N, C-alpha and C positions, 0 to 999 in steps of 0.2 A: 597483446593485451586484450583482456576481455572485461566488459563492464557487467558487474553482478549485483544482485540483491537477493535476500530471502523474503518469502512472502507466503501468505495463505491466499489461495485463489478463491474468489467469491463464487459461490454456486451460481450457475448460469441463470436459474429462475429468479434469483435475488437480483442479479445484474439486470435482467430484462425488466424487472419492476422499477428500476432506477431510470431507464431510458426516457420515459415520459417526463422526467424532471429536467431533461437537458434542453432548456430553452431560456430565452429572456435576457441573455447577456451578449451584447454586440461584440463580435470578434472572438468569442469563446471557441476554443478548439476542444470540442466535446470528445471524450474518449470512447472507443468502442467497447461493447460488453466484454469481449475476450481480454481486454486489458485491465478489467476491474480486479483489484487485489488489495490485501491489507499487508503493507510492508512490515516485516519484522526487523530487518537490518539492511540498510543501504551500505553496500561494500565499495562500489566504485570500480575503477580500472585496476586490474591486477594481472600479473603474469600467469600463464597457464599452470606453472608449477605451484604457485601460491593458491590458485583455484583448486588444485588437487588436494593440497593440505587442508583447505577450508572444507571441502567435501568430506574428507576423513573425520574432521572434528564435528561436522554437522551430523554424521551418521551415529556419533556417540551420544547424541542428545536423547535422553529418556524423559518423556513427559506424557501425561495422560491426555486422551481425547477430551474435548470439552465443547460446550455450546457457546455461540456468540450471537449477538443481535446488533443490528444497525440502529443508531439513535442520533438524531439531530444532524445539523449541517454546519459548515464553517468555511473559513477561507484562510489562506496563508498570505501574509503581506498586509500592508496598510495603505489606504488611499489609492492613488494611481499606481502604486507599487504592488497591489494585490496581484498575485500570480497564479492562484489556483483556488477552485472551490471544491469542496469535498463533503462526503457523508461520513459522519462519525460512527464510532463503534462504542456500544454500551460498555461501561467499566467491567473488566474481567481480570481477576487475579491470575487465572490460568493463562490468559493471553500475555499479561505482563511477565509472568514467569518464563514463558516460551521466548518472548523477545529478549529477556535477559540472558537466557541460555544461548541464543543466537549471537548476542554480543560477546559473551564469554568464549564461544567457539571461534569467533573471528579473531579475538585477541590471542587465543592459543595458536592460531594459524599465522600470527605475526602481523595482523592488520591493525590499523589505527582505531582507537576508540571513537565512538560517536559523541559529539559535543552537544548536540541538540537534545532537548527533552523528547521523549517518545510520545507521539500523538497518533494513536491508531486511527486510520481513516481509509476511505476509498476515494481516490481522486476522480471527480467527474469531468473536470475541464481544466485546461491550462489557459491563462489569460495574459494579455500584454496590454498594459495601460487601459484597463476596462473603464467603462462609465460607472463610477462609484455608486450612483443612485440605482443603477440596474443590479449591481451586486447586492446592495442592501435590500432591494425588493426581492431578489431571489432568495436570500437568506431568510427574510421574514416569511416568504411564501412556503418555505420547506422546513422550517426549524422544528416542527413537531413530528417529523419523520420518525417512525418506529417500525421495526420489522419483527416478525416472529423469529425465534431462535433457529439457528442452523448448526449442524454438527461439524466440528473441525477434527478430522482424524488424520491429517497430514499437513505438511508444509513443503515448500519447494525452494530450490536454488534456481534462479532465473538469470538469463543473460538479457541485455538490453542494447538495442541499436537505435540511433536517431534516424528518423526518416522525415520526409517533407510533411507527413501528417502527424508527426510526434514520434514518441518512442514505440518501438515494437519489441515484444518480449518472447522469449523461448524458454520453456521448462528444460533445465539441464539435468536435474536430479530431484527425486522426491523422497521424503523421509516420513515414515509412518509414526503416528502417535498412538499411545494406548498400551 
């Protein structure tokens, strides 16, 4: 079994601009720059043969290159159950189209559909029972975040392993856009 997801890697310079925002929440497990990405489709654990079928379907995706910007911040979960803080992505029809194409490719490969609404974001930290006032203060302090646009000309298929510091990712395949 291999744990997979598809994503757009955040350009390193944009990731480095986010690092100074990684403070102020007790117990937060802040993610390293090399882990910053925008998930297109979380796949989960699959057999190697199904991963090969998925790779074939992803290769068939034809979509144009496009520009994205980061915009705002947020969190997943409520109250003491907040489990992540993130940087948002400005609305992009091209990104939504690419995410839908990834979802369709996964379905053609025999994988289950995603039940949650798509919320494009870059996870900055994972949290476990955080102090809610600290999360609220962090959100308020960073909610006006805006980045200049960056070009998206590819996406990748990544594998994920759990480590003591959080998940580690490896690029398994890359798919050009344009």
